[in-house]
PyMOL Python script that loads the backbone (N, CA, C, O; Angstrom):
from pymol import cmd

cmd.read_pdbstr("""\
ATOM      1  N   ARG A   1      72.771 175.009 131.444  1.00  0.00           N
ATOM      2  CA  ARG A   1      71.630 175.356 130.612  1.00  0.00           C
ATOM      3  C   ARG A   1      71.775 176.800 130.148  1.00  0.00           C
ATOM      4  O   ARG A   1      72.220 177.669 130.898  1.00  0.00           O
ATOM      5  N   ILE A   2      71.398 177.034 128.921  1.00  0.00           N
ATOM      6  CA  ILE A   2      71.424 178.379 128.352  1.00  0.00           C
ATOM      7  C   ILE A   2      69.994 178.919 128.306  1.00  0.00           C
ATOM      8  O   ILE A   2      69.080 178.250 127.823  1.00  0.00           O
ATOM      9  N   ILE A   3      69.820 180.117 128.808  1.00  0.00           N
ATOM     10  CA  ILE A   3      68.521 180.783 128.747  1.00  0.00           C
ATOM     11  C   ILE A   3      68.683 181.996 127.849  1.00  0.00           C
ATOM     12  O   ILE A   3      69.553 182.838 128.068  1.00  0.00           O
ATOM     13  N   GLN A   4      67.834 182.071 126.838  1.00  0.00           N
ATOM     14  CA  GLN A   4      67.902 183.186 125.896  1.00  0.00           C
ATOM     15  C   GLN A   4      66.539 183.853 125.790  1.00  0.00           C
ATOM     16  O   GLN A   4      65.501 183.223 125.994  1.00  0.00           O
ATOM     17  N   ALA A   5      66.565 185.128 125.468  1.00  0.00           N
ATOM     18  CA  ALA A   5      65.322 185.862 125.245  1.00  0.00           C
ATOM     19  C   ALA A   5      65.555 186.870 124.131  1.00  0.00           C
ATOM     20  O   ALA A   5      66.687 187.271 123.861  1.00  0.00           O
ATOM     21  N   ARG A   6      64.475 187.266 123.496  1.00  0.00           N
ATOM     22  CA  ARG A   6      64.561 188.171 122.366  1.00  0.00           C
ATOM     23  C   ARG A   6      63.496 189.257 122.501  1.00  0.00           C
ATOM     24  O   ARG A   6      62.378 188.997 122.948  1.00  0.00           O
ATOM     25  N   GLY A   7      63.857 190.456 122.112  1.00  0.00           N
ATOM     26  CA  GLY A   7      62.900 191.554 122.082  1.00  0.00           C
ATOM     27  C   GLY A   7      62.934 192.210 120.714  1.00  0.00           C
ATOM     28  O   GLY A   7      63.999 192.355 120.114  1.00  0.00           O
ATOM     29  N   GLU A   8      61.783 192.601 120.230  1.00  0.00           N
ATOM     30  CA  GLU A   8      61.699 193.218 118.904  1.00  0.00           C
ATOM     31  C   GLU A   8      60.844 194.471 118.960  1.00  0.00           C
ATOM     32  O   GLU A   8      59.958 194.610 119.804  1.00  0.00           O
ATOM     33  N   ILE A   9      61.128 195.359 118.057  1.00  0.00           N
ATOM     34  CA  ILE A   9      60.281 196.515 117.830  1.00  0.00           C
ATOM     35  C   ILE A   9      60.116 196.641 116.319  1.00  0.00           C
ATOM     36  O   ILE A   9      61.096 196.660 115.575  1.00  0.00           O
ATOM     37  N   HIS A  10      58.892 196.724 115.888  1.00  0.00           N
ATOM     38  CA  HIS A  10      58.608 196.797 114.460  1.00  0.00           C
ATOM     39  C   HIS A  10      58.405 198.238 114.039  1.00  0.00           C
ATOM     40  O   HIS A  10      57.911 199.065 114.806  1.00  0.00           O
ATOM     41  N   GLY A  11      58.790 198.519 112.821  1.00  0.00           N
ATOM     42  CA  GLY A  11      58.647 199.861 112.295  1.00  0.00           C
ATOM     43  C   GLY A  11      59.179 199.934 110.885  1.00  0.00           C
ATOM     44  O   GLY A  11      59.235 198.934 110.169  1.00  0.00           O
ATOM     45  N   GLU A  12      59.571 201.141 110.495  1.00  0.00           N
ATOM     46  CA  GLU A  12      60.082 201.332 109.138  1.00  0.00           C
ATOM     47  C   GLU A  12      61.215 202.348 109.131  1.00  0.00           C
ATOM     48  O   GLU A  12      61.318 203.202 110.012  1.00  0.00           O
ATOM     49  N   LEU A  13      62.048 202.235 108.127  1.00  0.00           N
ATOM     50  CA  LEU A  13      63.126 203.201 107.943  1.00  0.00           C
ATOM     51  C   LEU A  13      62.570 204.430 107.247  1.00  0.00           C
ATOM     52  O   LEU A  13      61.737 204.324 106.347  1.00  0.00           O
ATOM     53  N   THR A  14      63.030 205.581 107.663  1.00  0.00           N
ATOM     54  CA  THR A  14      62.594 206.829 107.044  1.00  0.00           C
ATOM     55  C   THR A  14      63.579 207.225 105.948  1.00  0.00           C
ATOM     56  O   THR A  14      64.679 206.680 105.866  1.00  0.00           O
ATOM     57  N   ARG A  15      63.183 208.163 105.120  1.00  0.00           N
ATOM     58  CA  ARG A  15      64.039 208.590 104.010  1.00  0.00           C
ATOM     59  C   ARG A  15      65.199 209.464 104.464  1.00  0.00           C
ATOM     60  O   ARG A  15      66.272 209.440 103.861  1.00  0.00           O
ATOM     61  N   ALA A  16      64.986 210.233 105.523  1.00  0.00           N
ATOM     62  CA  ALA A  16      66.030 211.146 105.994  1.00  0.00           C
ATOM     63  C   ALA A  16      66.090 211.114 107.514  1.00  0.00           C
ATOM     64  O   ALA A  16      65.057 210.963 108.167  1.00  0.00           O
ATOM     65  N   PRO A  17      67.282 211.254 108.090  1.00  0.00           N
ATOM     66  CA  PRO A  17      67.404 211.275 109.544  1.00  0.00           C
ATOM     67  C   PRO A  17      66.716 212.502 110.148  1.00  0.00           C
ATOM     68  O   PRO A  17      66.746 213.595 109.583  1.00  0.00           O
ATOM     69  N   LYS A  18      66.094 212.288 111.319  1.00  0.00           N
ATOM     70  CA  LYS A  18      65.465 213.384 112.052  1.00  0.00           C
ATOM     71  C   LYS A  18      65.651 213.156 113.536  1.00  0.00           C
ATOM     72  O   LYS A  18      65.476 212.041 114.028  1.00  0.00           O
ATOM     73  N   GLY A  19      66.004 214.207 114.245  1.00  0.00           N
ATOM     74  CA  GLY A  19      66.095 214.140 115.696  1.00  0.00           C
ATOM     75  C   GLY A  19      67.503 213.896 116.198  1.00  0.00           C
ATOM     76  O   GLY A  19      68.376 213.394 115.491  1.00  0.00           O
ATOM     77  N   GLU A  20      67.676 214.268 117.431  1.00  0.00           N
ATOM     78  CA  GLU A  20      68.986 214.144 118.089  1.00  0.00           C
ATOM     79  C   GLU A  20      68.956 213.155 119.246  1.00  0.00           C
ATOM     80  O   GLU A  20      69.992 212.887 119.855  1.00  0.00           O
ATOM     81  N   ASN A  21      67.786 212.611 119.555  1.00  0.00           N
ATOM     82  CA  ASN A  21      67.679 211.706 120.709  1.00  0.00           C
ATOM     83  C   ASN A  21      68.083 210.302 120.310  1.00  0.00           C
ATOM     84  O   ASN A  21      67.625 209.772 119.298  1.00  0.00           O
ATOM     85  N   GLY A  22      68.926 209.718 121.098  1.00  0.00           N
ATOM     86  CA  GLY A  22      69.333 208.350 120.855  1.00  0.00           C
ATOM     87  C   GLY A  22      70.627 208.254 120.073  1.00  0.00           C
ATOM     88  O   GLY A  22      71.410 209.202 120.011  1.00  0.00           O
ATOM     89  N   PHE A  23      70.838 207.088 119.476  1.00  0.00           N
ATOM     90  CA  PHE A  23      72.071 206.819 118.740  1.00  0.00           C
ATOM     91  C   PHE A  23      71.795 205.760 117.688  1.00  0.00           C
ATOM     92  O   PHE A  23      70.682 205.242 117.592  1.00  0.00           O
ATOM     93  N   GLY A  24      72.787 205.449 116.919  1.00  0.00           N
ATOM     94  CA  GLY A  24      72.663 204.382 115.929  1.00  0.00           C
ATOM     95  C   GLY A  24      71.579 204.669 114.917  1.00  0.00           C
ATOM     96  O   GLY A  24      71.617 205.692 114.234  1.00  0.00           O
ATOM     97  N   TYR A  25      70.614 203.777 114.816  1.00  0.00           N
ATOM     98  CA  TYR A  25      69.558 203.900 113.814  1.00  0.00           C
ATOM     99  C   TYR A  25      68.407 204.800 114.257  1.00  0.00           C
ATOM    100  O   TYR A  25      67.491 205.037 113.469  1.00  0.00           O
ATOM    101  N   ASP A  26      68.420 205.309 115.487  1.00  0.00           N
ATOM    102  CA  ASP A  26      67.292 206.092 116.008  1.00  0.00           C
ATOM    103  C   ASP A  26      66.810 207.200 115.062  1.00  0.00           C
ATOM    104  O   ASP A  26      65.601 207.326 114.867  1.00  0.00           O
ATOM    105  N   PRO A  27      67.690 208.002 114.468  1.00  0.00           N
ATOM    106  CA  PRO A  27      67.204 209.085 113.602  1.00  0.00           C
ATOM    107  C   PRO A  27      66.520 208.624 112.311  1.00  0.00           C
ATOM    108  O   PRO A  27      65.838 209.417 111.664  1.00  0.00           O
ATOM    109  N   ILE A  28      66.692 207.354 111.927  1.00  0.00           N
ATOM    110  CA  ILE A  28      66.095 206.895 110.672  1.00  0.00           C
ATOM    111  C   ILE A  28      65.061 205.781 110.869  1.00  0.00           C
ATOM    112  O   ILE A  28      64.654 205.144 109.897  1.00  0.00           O
ATOM    113  N   PHE A  29      64.634 205.540 112.104  1.00  0.00           N
ATOM    114  CA  PHE A  29      63.681 204.457 112.372  1.00  0.00           C
ATOM    115  C   PHE A  29      62.421 205.006 113.024  1.00  0.00           C
ATOM    116  O   PHE A  29      62.491 205.684 114.049  1.00  0.00           O
ATOM    117  N   ARG A  30      61.250 204.708 112.420  1.00  0.00           N
ATOM    118  CA  ARG A  30      59.966 205.111 112.989  1.00  0.00           C
ATOM    119  C   ARG A  30      59.227 203.848 113.414  1.00  0.00           C
ATOM    120  O   ARG A  30      58.898 203.011 112.573  1.00  0.00           O
ATOM    121  N   PRO A  31      58.962 203.702 114.716  1.00  0.00           N
ATOM    122  CA  PRO A  31      58.246 202.519 115.188  1.00  0.00           C
ATOM    123  C   PRO A  31      56.780 202.552 114.768  1.00  0.00           C
ATOM    124  O   PRO A  31      56.177 203.619 114.650  1.00  0.00           O
ATOM    125  N   LEU A  32      56.223 201.374 114.545  1.00  0.00           N
ATOM    126  CA  LEU A  32      54.804 201.275 114.184  1.00  0.00           C
ATOM    127  C   LEU A  32      53.957 201.927 115.272  1.00  0.00           C
ATOM    128  O   LEU A  32      54.214 201.766 116.465  1.00  0.00           O
ATOM    129  N   GLY A  33      52.948 202.663 114.834  1.00  0.00           N
ATOM    130  CA  GLY A  33      52.054 203.315 115.776  1.00  0.00           C
ATOM    131  C   GLY A  33      52.483 204.711 116.188  1.00  0.00           C
ATOM    132  O   GLY A  33      51.786 205.369 116.960  1.00  0.00           O
ATOM    133  N   PHE A  34      53.622 205.172 115.683  1.00  0.00           N
ATOM    134  CA  PHE A  34      54.121 206.498 116.018  1.00  0.00           C
ATOM    135  C   PHE A  34      54.193 207.356 114.769  1.00  0.00           C
ATOM    136  O   PHE A  34      54.453 206.862 113.671  1.00  0.00           O
ATOM    137  N   ASP A  35      53.960 208.648 114.951  1.00  0.00           N
ATOM    138  CA  ASP A  35      54.056 209.575 113.823  1.00  0.00           C
ATOM    139  C   ASP A  35      55.417 210.249 113.748  1.00  0.00           C
ATOM    140  O   ASP A  35      55.636 211.117 112.904  1.00  0.00           O
ATOM    141  N   ARG A  36      56.347 209.846 114.643  1.00  0.00           N
ATOM    142  CA  ARG A  36      57.705 210.391 114.663  1.00  0.00           C
ATOM    143  C   ARG A  36      58.701 209.249 114.829  1.00  0.00           C
ATOM    144  O   ARG A  36      58.381 208.174 115.336  1.00  0.00           O
ATOM    145  N   GLY A  37      59.899 209.525 114.388  1.00  0.00           N
ATOM    146  CA  GLY A  37      60.945 208.523 114.506  1.00  0.00           C
ATOM    147  C   GLY A  37      61.536 208.468 115.903  1.00  0.00           C
ATOM    148  O   GLY A  37      61.259 209.323 116.744  1.00  0.00           O
ATOM    149  N   MET A  38      62.352 207.452 116.137  1.00  0.00           N
ATOM    150  CA  MET A  38      62.986 207.256 117.446  1.00  0.00           C
ATOM    151  C   MET A  38      63.847 208.447 117.840  1.00  0.00           C
ATOM    152  O   MET A  38      63.964 208.755 119.026  1.00  0.00           O
ATOM    153  N   GLY A  39      64.446 209.116 116.874  1.00  0.00           N
ATOM    154  CA  GLY A  39      65.289 210.267 117.173  1.00  0.00           C
ATOM    155  C   GLY A  39      64.524 211.458 117.708  1.00  0.00           C
ATOM    156  O   GLY A  39      65.124 212.399 118.229  1.00  0.00           O
ATOM    157  N   LEU A  40      63.189 211.429 117.586  1.00  0.00           N
ATOM    158  CA  LEU A  40      62.344 212.513 118.081  1.00  0.00           C
ATOM    159  C   LEU A  40      61.540 212.124 119.314  1.00  0.00           C
ATOM    160  O   LEU A  40      60.866 212.970 119.901  1.00  0.00           O
ATOM    161  N   LEU A  41      61.599 210.865 119.712  1.00  0.00           N
ATOM    162  CA  LEU A  41      60.862 210.418 120.892  1.00  0.00           C
ATOM    163  C   LEU A  41      61.627 210.773 122.163  1.00  0.00           C
ATOM    164  O   LEU A  41      62.854 210.871 122.157  1.00  0.00           O
ATOM    165  N   THR A  42      60.891 210.963 123.245  1.00  0.00           N
ATOM    166  CA  THR A  42      61.529 211.207 124.536  1.00  0.00           C
ATOM    167  C   THR A  42      62.107 209.897 125.062  1.00  0.00           C
ATOM    168  O   THR A  42      61.762 208.817 124.581  1.00  0.00           O
ATOM    169  N   ALA A  43      62.977 210.002 126.038  1.00  0.00           N
ATOM    170  CA  ALA A  43      63.551 208.807 126.656  1.00  0.00           C
ATOM    171  C   ALA A  43      62.450 207.925 127.242  1.00  0.00           C
ATOM    172  O   ALA A  43      62.526 206.700 127.152  1.00  0.00           O
ATOM    173  N   GLU A  44      61.435 208.533 127.835  1.00  0.00           N
ATOM    174  CA  GLU A  44      60.331 207.769 128.425  1.00  0.00           C
ATOM    175  C   GLU A  44      59.556 207.003 127.355  1.00  0.00           C
ATOM    176  O   GLU A  44      59.197 205.843 127.556  1.00  0.00           O
ATOM    177  N   GLU A  45      59.298 207.649 126.221  1.00  0.00           N
ATOM    178  CA  GLU A  45      58.585 206.978 125.134  1.00  0.00           C
ATOM    179  C   GLU A  45      59.402 205.811 124.588  1.00  0.00           C
ATOM    180  O   GLU A  45      58.867 204.732 124.334  1.00  0.00           O
ATOM    181  N   LYS A  46      60.692 206.037 124.411  1.00  0.00           N
ATOM    182  CA  LYS A  46      61.558 204.981 123.879  1.00  0.00           C
ATOM    183  C   LYS A  46      61.663 203.810 124.849  1.00  0.00           C
ATOM    184  O   LYS A  46      61.627 202.653 124.429  1.00  0.00           O
ATOM    185  N   ASN A  47      61.792 204.100 126.140  1.00  0.00           N
ATOM    186  CA  ASN A  47      61.898 203.035 127.134  1.00  0.00           C
ATOM    187  C   ASN A  47      60.633 202.187 127.192  1.00  0.00           C
ATOM    188  O   ASN A  47      60.699 200.989 127.465  1.00  0.00           O
ATOM    189  N   ALA A  48      59.482 202.804 126.935  1.00  0.00           N
ATOM    190  CA  ALA A  48      58.217 202.065 126.988  1.00  0.00           C
ATOM    191  C   ALA A  48      58.090 201.030 125.871  1.00  0.00           C
ATOM    192  O   ALA A  48      57.341 200.063 126.012  1.00  0.00           O
ATOM    193  N   ILE A  49      58.807 201.220 124.770  1.00  0.00           N
ATOM    194  CA  ILE A  49      58.701 200.297 123.630  1.00  0.00           C
ATOM    195  C   ILE A  49      60.028 199.619 123.297  1.00  0.00           C
ATOM    196  O   ILE A  49      60.139 198.960 122.263  1.00  0.00           O
ATOM    197  N   SER A  50      61.009 199.768 124.133  1.00  0.00           N
ATOM    198  CA  SER A  50      62.370 199.302 123.879  1.00  0.00           C
ATOM    199  C   SER A  50      62.460 197.801 123.606  1.00  0.00           C
ATOM    200  O   SER A  50      61.887 196.995 124.340  1.00  0.00           O
ATOM    201  N   HIS A  51      63.179 197.433 122.552  1.00  0.00           N
ATOM    202  CA  HIS A  51      63.408 196.013 122.283  1.00  0.00           C
ATOM    203  C   HIS A  51      64.276 195.393 123.375  1.00  0.00           C
ATOM    204  O   HIS A  51      64.137 194.209 123.682  1.00  0.00           O
ATOM    205  N   ARG A  52      65.158 196.176 123.953  1.00  0.00           N
ATOM    206  CA  ARG A  52      65.970 195.660 125.063  1.00  0.00           C
ATOM    207  C   ARG A  52      65.104 195.403 126.288  1.00  0.00           C
ATOM    208  O   ARG A  52      65.261 194.389 126.970  1.00  0.00           O
ATOM    209  N   GLY A  53      64.193 196.323 126.561  1.00  0.00           N
ATOM    210  CA  GLY A  53      63.269 196.137 127.681  1.00  0.00           C
ATOM    211  C   GLY A  53      62.388 194.919 127.491  1.00  0.00           C
ATOM    212  O   GLY A  53      62.139 194.170 128.436  1.00  0.00           O
ATOM    213  N   ARG A  54      61.916 194.721 126.265  1.00  0.00           N
ATOM    214  CA  ARG A  54      61.084 193.551 125.970  1.00  0.00           C
ATOM    215  C   ARG A  54      61.885 192.264 126.140  1.00  0.00           C
ATOM    216  O   ARG A  54      61.369 191.267 126.644  1.00  0.00           O
ATOM    217  N   ALA A  55      63.145 192.291 125.718  1.00  0.00           N
ATOM    218  CA  ALA A  55      63.999 191.111 125.872  1.00  0.00           C
ATOM    219  C   ALA A  55      64.254 190.814 127.346  1.00  0.00           C
ATOM    220  O   ALA A  55      64.225 189.657 127.764  1.00  0.00           O
ATOM    221  N   LEU A  56      64.503 191.854 128.128  1.00  0.00           N
ATOM    222  CA  LEU A  56      64.733 191.636 129.563  1.00  0.00           C
ATOM    223  C   LEU A  56      63.489 191.106 130.263  1.00  0.00           C
ATOM    224  O   LEU A  56      63.594 190.252 131.144  1.00  0.00           O
ATOM    225  N   GLU A  57      62.326 191.594 129.889  1.00  0.00           N
ATOM    226  CA  GLU A  57      61.081 191.092 130.477  1.00  0.00           C
ATOM    227  C   GLU A  57      60.883 189.621 130.129  1.00  0.00           C
ATOM    228  O   GLU A  57      60.512 188.825 130.991  1.00  0.00           O
ATOM    229  N   ALA A  58      61.126 189.258 128.878  1.00  0.00           N
ATOM    230  CA  ALA A  58      61.005 187.855 128.465  1.00  0.00           C
ATOM    231  C   ALA A  58      62.039 186.989 129.188  1.00  0.00           C
ATOM    232  O   ALA A  58      61.744 185.860 129.578  1.00  0.00           O
ATOM    233  N   PHE A  59      63.246 187.521 129.364  1.00  0.00           N
ATOM    234  CA  PHE A  59      64.289 186.783 130.077  1.00  0.00           C
ATOM    235  C   PHE A  59      63.897 186.572 131.535  1.00  0.00           C
ATOM    236  O   PHE A  59      64.120 185.499 132.096  1.00  0.00           O
ATOM    237  N   LYS A  60      63.320 187.587 132.136  1.00  0.00           N
ATOM    238  CA  LYS A  60      62.886 187.486 133.538  1.00  0.00           C
ATOM    239  C   LYS A  60      61.897 186.340 133.712  1.00  0.00           C
ATOM    240  O   LYS A  60      62.005 185.559 134.658  1.00  0.00           O
ATOM    241  N   VAL A  61      60.934 186.238 132.802  1.00  0.00           N
ATOM    242  CA  VAL A  61      59.941 185.165 132.865  1.00  0.00           C
ATOM    243  C   VAL A  61      60.623 183.805 132.735  1.00  0.00           C
ATOM    244  O   VAL A  61      60.344 182.891 133.512  1.00  0.00           O
ATOM    245  N   LYS A  62      61.508 183.673 131.762  1.00  0.00           N
ATOM    246  CA  LYS A  62      62.200 182.399 131.559  1.00  0.00           C
ATOM    247  C   LYS A  62      63.089 182.039 132.746  1.00  0.00           C
ATOM    248  O   LYS A  62      63.155 180.876 133.144  1.00  0.00           O
ATOM    249  N   LEU A  63      63.770 183.031 133.310  1.00  0.00           N
ATOM    250  CA  LEU A  63      64.630 182.780 134.463  1.00  0.00           C
ATOM    251  C   LEU A  63      63.815 182.362 135.666  1.00  0.00           C
ATOM    252  O   LEU A  63      64.211 181.446 136.387  1.00  0.00           O
ATOM    253  N   GLU A  64      62.689 183.008 135.902  1.00  0.00           N
ATOM    254  CA  GLU A  64      61.823 182.619 137.021  1.00  0.00           C
ATOM    255  C   GLU A  64      61.317 181.198 136.851  1.00  0.00           C
ATOM    256  O   GLU A  64      61.278 180.434 137.815  1.00  0.00           O
ATOM    257  N   GLU A  65      60.927 180.833 135.625  1.00  0.00           N
ATOM    258  CA  GLU A  65      60.483 179.460 135.361  1.00  0.00           C
ATOM    259  C   GLU A  65      61.591 178.470 135.649  1.00  0.00           C
ATOM    260  O   GLU A  65      61.353 177.425 136.254  1.00  0.00           O
ATOM    261  N   TYR A  66      62.805 178.794 135.219  1.00  0.00           N
ATOM    262  CA  TYR A  66      63.950 177.902 135.446  1.00  0.00           C
ATOM    263  C   TYR A  66      64.248 177.753 136.938  1.00  0.00           C
ATOM    264  O   TYR A  66      64.482 176.645 137.421  1.00  0.00           O
ATOM    265  N   LEU A  67      64.239 178.861 137.656  1.00  0.00           N
ATOM    266  CA  LEU A  67      64.560 178.811 139.077  1.00  0.00           C
ATOM    267  C   LEU A  67      63.494 178.125 139.913  1.00  0.00           C
ATOM    268  O   LEU A  67      63.792 177.619 140.995  1.00  0.00           O
ATOM    269  N   ASN A  68      62.263 178.099 139.433  1.00  0.00           N
ATOM    270  CA  ASN A  68      61.163 177.478 140.170  1.00  0.00           C
ATOM    271  C   ASN A  68      61.023 175.987 139.890  1.00  0.00           C
ATOM    272  O   ASN A  68      60.150 175.334 140.463  1.00  0.00           O
ATOM    273  N   LYS A  69      61.869 175.434 139.017  1.00  0.00           N
ATOM    274  CA  LYS A  69      61.809 173.997 138.730  1.00  0.00           C
ATOM    275  C   LYS A  69      62.585 173.214 139.748  1.00  0.00           C
ATOM    276  O   LYS A  69      62.647 171.987 139.668  1.00  0.00           O
TER     277      LYS A  69
END
""", "prot")
cmd.dss("prot")
cmd.show_as("cartoon", "prot")
cmd.util.cbc("prot")
cmd.orient("prot")
């Protein structure tokens, strides 16, 4: 059996890169509800809204359901 999970973070692309925190699209992505882009958020702020974290949480739920059957 294959168990899959998905995590998403919604936001918008900015016109110009800002910040040094993170990698990839972080300097040009501003998550919804924030007045700064990912490149300017602290590690703690980013971890609290992380799409990877959301995917792992969803996977944990699905895995627990599978193991309890």
